[in-house]
C-alpha positions in Angstrom: 170.4 80.9 -45.2 173.0 83.6 -45.7 175.4 85.0 -43.0 173.6 88.3 -43.2 170.3 86.7 -42.3 171.3 85.1 -39.1 173.8 85.2 -36.4 175.9 82.5 -35.0 174.3 81.1 -31.8 177.1 82.4 -29.6 177.7 85.7 -31.5 177.5 88.7 -29.2 174.7 91.1 -30.0 174.6 93.4 -26.9 177.1 96.0 -26.1 177.9 94.5 -22.6 178.5 91.0 -24.1 182.2 92.0 -24.3 184.2 94.2 -21.9 187.8 94.9 -21.1 189.4 92.1 -19.1 193.0 93.5 -18.9 194.5 96.8 -17.8 196.2 97.0 -21.3 192.7 97.2 -22.8 191.7 100.3 -20.9 191.6 103.6 -22.9 192.1 107.0 -21.3 192.2 107.7 -17.4 196.0 107.6 -17.6 196.6 108.6 -14.0 194.2 105.9 -12.7 195.6 103.2 -15.0 199.2 104.1 -13.8 198.1 103.9 -10.1 196.5 100.6 -10.7 199.3 99.1 -12.6 201.8 99.9 -9.9 199.4 98.5 -7.2 198.9 95.3 -9.1 202.6 94.7 -9.7 203.3 95.5 -6.0 200.6 93.1 -4.9 202.2 90.1 -7.0 205.7 91.1 -5.9 204.7 90.9 -2.2 202.2 88.0 -2.6 199.4 90.0 -1.0 196.0 91.3 -1.9 195.1 94.5 -3.9 195.0 97.6 -1.7 191.6 98.8 -0.6 190.7 101.7 -2.9 188.1 104.5 -3.3 187.0 105.0 -7.0 185.6 108.6 -7.5 184.1 110.2 -10.6 180.9 111.0 -12.5 178.5 108.3 -13.6 179.4 106.3 -16.7 183.1 106.8 -16.8 184.2 103.3 -16.1 184.6 102.9 -12.3 182.7 99.4 -12.2 184.6 98.4 -15.3 187.9 99.0 -13.7 186.9 97.0 -10.6 186.1 94.1 -12.8 189.4 94.5 -14.6 191.3 94.5 -11.3 189.6 91.3 -10.2 190.8 89.7 -13.6 194.3 91.0 -13.2 194.5 89.7 -9.7 192.8 86.4 -10.7 190.4 86.9 -7.8 186.7 86.2 -7.5 184.6 89.3 -7.9 181.7 90.2 -5.6 179.7 93.3 -6.5 176.7 95.0 -4.9 175.0 98.3 -4.9 175.1 100.3 -1.8 171.4 101.0 -1.7 170.7 97.2 -1.9 172.1 96.6 1.5 169.0 97.0 3.8 170.1 95.2 7.0 173.1 93.9 8.9 172.5 90.4 7.4 173.0 91.8 3.9 176.4 93.4 4.8 177.6 90.4 6.8 176.6 88.1 4.0 178.7 90.1 1.5 181.8 90.2 3.7 181.6 86.6 4.8 181.2 85.3 1.2 184.6 86.8 0.2 187.7 84.7 0.3 191.3 85.5 0.6 192.5 88.2 -2.1 188.9 88.3 -3.5 187.6 91.6 -4.7 184.6 93.1 -3.0 183.2 96.1 -5.0 180.5 98.2 -3.4 179.1 100.4 -6.2 177.2 103.7 -5.4 178.9 103.4 -2.0 177.5 106.8 -0.9 174.0 105.1 -0.8 175.1 102.8 1.9 173.4 103.9 5.2 175.6 105.5 7.8 175.2 102.7 10.4 176.4 100.3 7.7 179.3 102.5 6.7 180.4 102.4 10.4 180.0 98.7 10.6 182.1 98.4 7.3 185.1 100.3 8.5 185.1 98.6 11.8 184.9 95.2 10.1 187.9 96.3 7.9 190.0 97.3 10.9 189.3 94.2 12.9 189.0 91.6 10.0 185.9 90.4 11.8 182.2 91.0 12.1 180.7 91.2 15.6 177.2 89.6 16.1 175.1 90.6 19.0 171.5 89.3 19.8 171.1 91.6 22.9 170.6 88.4 25.1 174.1 86.8 25.1 177.7 88.1 24.9 178.6 89.4 21.5 180.4 86.9 19.2 182.7 87.6 16.4 183.4 85.8 13.1 186.7 86.3 11.3 186.9 87.7 7.8 189.2 86.7 5.1 191.9 89.2 3.9 189.8 90.4 0.9 190.2 93.8 -1.0 187.5 96.4 -0.7 186.8 98.8 -3.7 184.3 101.6 -3.1 182.8 103.4 -6.2 181.1 106.8 -5.7 180.0 109.8 -7.5 179.9 111.7 -4.2 182.9 110.9 -1.9 181.8 113.4 0.7 178.6 111.4 1.4 180.9 108.8 2.7 182.0 108.9 6.4 185.4 110.2 6.8 186.7 107.3 8.8 185.7 105.0 5.9 187.3 107.1 3.3 190.5 107.3 5.4 190.8 103.5 5.4 191.1 103.4 1.6 194.8 103.1 0.6 194.2 104.6 -2.7 191.9 107.1 -4.2 191.4 106.7 -8.0 189.9 109.8 -9.5 188.2 109.5 -12.8 187.8 112.3 -15.4 185.6 112.8 -18.5 187.0 111.4 -21.8 188.2 113.3 -24.9 186.4 112.8 -28.0 189.3 110.8 -29.4 189.4 108.5 -26.5 185.7 107.8 -26.8 186.1 107.2 -30.5 188.9 104.7 -29.7 186.6 102.9 -27.1 183.6 102.4 -29.4 186.0 101.3 -32.0 187.5 98.6 -29.7 184.1 97.5 -28.5 182.7 97.2 -32.0 185.8 95.1 -33.0 185.1 92.9 -29.9 181.5 92.4 -31.0 182.5 91.8 -34.6 180.3 94.6 -35.8 181.2 96.2 -39.1 181.2 100.0 -38.6 182.1 102.9 -41.0 185.1 104.7 -39.6 183.3 108.1 -39.6 180.7 106.7 -37.1 183.2 106.4 -34.2 184.1 110.1 -33.9 180.4 111.2 -34.6 179.3 109.0 -31.8 182.0 110.4 -29.5 180.9 114.0 -30.2 177.5 113.2 -29.0 178.6 111.3 -25.8 179.3 114.0 -23.3 182.7 112.6 -22.5 181.1 109.5 -21.1 181.9 106.0 -22.3 178.5 104.7 -21.0 176.7 107.1 -23.3 179.0 106.4 -26.3 178.4 102.6 -26.1 174.7 103.1 -25.6 174.5 105.2 -28.8 176.6 102.6 -30.6 174.0 100.0 -29.5 171.2 102.3 -30.8 173.0 102.5 -34.2 173.3 98.8 -34.4 169.6 98.5 -33.6 168.7 100.7 -36.5 171.2 99.0 -38.8 169.7 95.5 -38.1 166.1 96.8 -38.3 166.9 97.8 -41.8 168.3 94.4 -42.7 171.7 96.1 -43.1 175.1 94.6 -41.7 177.4 97.6 -41.8 176.6 100.5 -39.3 176.8 103.8 -41.2 176.5 107.5 -40.5 173.0 107.3 -42.0 172.2 104.8 -39.1 173.6 107.1 -36.5 171.6 110.0 -37.8 168.4 107.8 -37.7 169.2 106.7 -34.1 169.8 110.3 -33.1 166.6 111.3 -34.8 164.6 108.6 -32.8 166.1 109.7 -29.5 165.9 113.3 -30.4 169.7 113.9 -29.8 171.4 116.8 -31.4 175.0 117.0 -32.5 176.3 117.6 -28.9 174.2 114.7 -27.5 171.6 117.1 -26.0 168.1 115.5 -25.5 164.7 117.1 -25.7 164.9 118.4 -22.0 168.3 119.9 -22.4 167.2 121.6 -25.6 164.1 122.9 -23.9 166.2 124.2 -21.1 168.3 126.2 -23.5 165.2 127.8 -25.0 163.9 128.7 -21.6 167.2 130.5 -20.7 167.4 132.1 -24.1 164.7 134.4 -23.1 166.9 136.1 -20.5 168.9 135.4 -17.3 166.8 133.1 -15.2 166.8 131.6 -11.7 166.9 127.9 -10.9 163.3 127.8 -9.5 161.8 129.5 -12.6 163.6 127.2 -15.0 162.6 124.1 -12.9 159.0 125.3 -12.8 159.0 125.8 -16.6 160.4 122.4 -17.1 158.1 120.8 -14.6 161.1 119.2 -13.0 162.5 119.3 -9.3 165.2 122.1 -8.9 167.7 119.4 -7.7 167.1 117.4 -11.0 167.8 120.5 -13.0 171.0 121.6 -11.1 172.5 118.2 -10.7 171.5 116.4 -13.9 170.8 118.9 -16.6 173.1 121.8 -15.9 176.5 120.2 -15.3 177.0 119.3 -18.8 175.7 122.5 -20.3 178.2 124.4 -18.1 181.0 122.0 -19.0 180.2 122.3 -22.7 180.5 126.1 -22.5 176.8 126.7 -23.2 175.7 128.1 -19.9 176.9 130.5 -17.3 175.8 131.1 -13.8 176.4 134.6 -12.3 177.0 135.6 -8.8 173.3 136.0 -8.0 172.7 132.4 -9.2 171.0 133.4 -12.5 171.5 131.2 -15.5 172.2 132.6 -19.0 173.4 131.3 -22.3 177.0 131.9 -23.5 177.6 133.0 -27.1 178.2 129.3 -27.9 174.9 128.4 -26.3 173.0 130.9 -28.4 174.8 129.7 -31.6 174.0 126.1 -30.8 170.4 127.0 -30.0 170.1 128.7 -33.4 171.0 125.5 -35.2 168.3 123.5 -33.4 164.8 123.1 -34.9 162.7 125.7 -33.0 160.2 124.3 -30.6 157.7 126.0 -28.4 158.4 125.9 -24.7 
């Protein structure tokens, strides 16, 4: 059987089978990387744990990946949990008690952590202990190890101010440039040992909205199309086929985004009217669909809250296959 007909048993096939393990492997986010590099060097120089930190930024820009890199660089065990998965005090206490000295505890989507648990968390950080009370006996306390706490969030103001104030560093993530995204998918494809035409990297980047998660997902889709056809080298034809299957245009807009542009093309519209036409909740439209359209220069909001296309938005819409709304 030829090499093209089968994969080695341990050959990675999924985009997340390989991931950065060193701060030197990270691309972009130069300010964040500089802060973390200094903090790691200082921690080793002083023989102490990494500073508690708040990681803030939009979804998919690498907050969780950086948390794992910090754990690798500190040679520390990594404990990760989603904020919404903590349902009762036992869940929070179990997470904190499992961490050893200098371990990294990463609370992802920290803004989803219920307010009472946020309070319990910052008190535990202050005291380095958790207090247990049954209501029948005097409260007892259990000491905590000196671990590092990393909080990742897309909405820092949903966190209690006292909890935010206890973070020694705030690491603010931004969207990536197309060149940075192209470099990220190039590096990941090399780590996966996938053969990819050079033109694919920038083409993927242009459709990824400044977000590595979307770029890597599209690269995985290209790989899927490639292998489905029995090919071994990912080409721009595979990319075009993957985009066609997912109904993505050259800016990475999906069918709902494209339908939004068509609705607004008829004239300035208010959010409730657009949401009703799209059969979506207004919050979904304003928080999920509109931010990228505004950032991409396709959409404007006037002082009365009406939405209208920019000249770039109208030009982009003209290049799309026309669909009925």
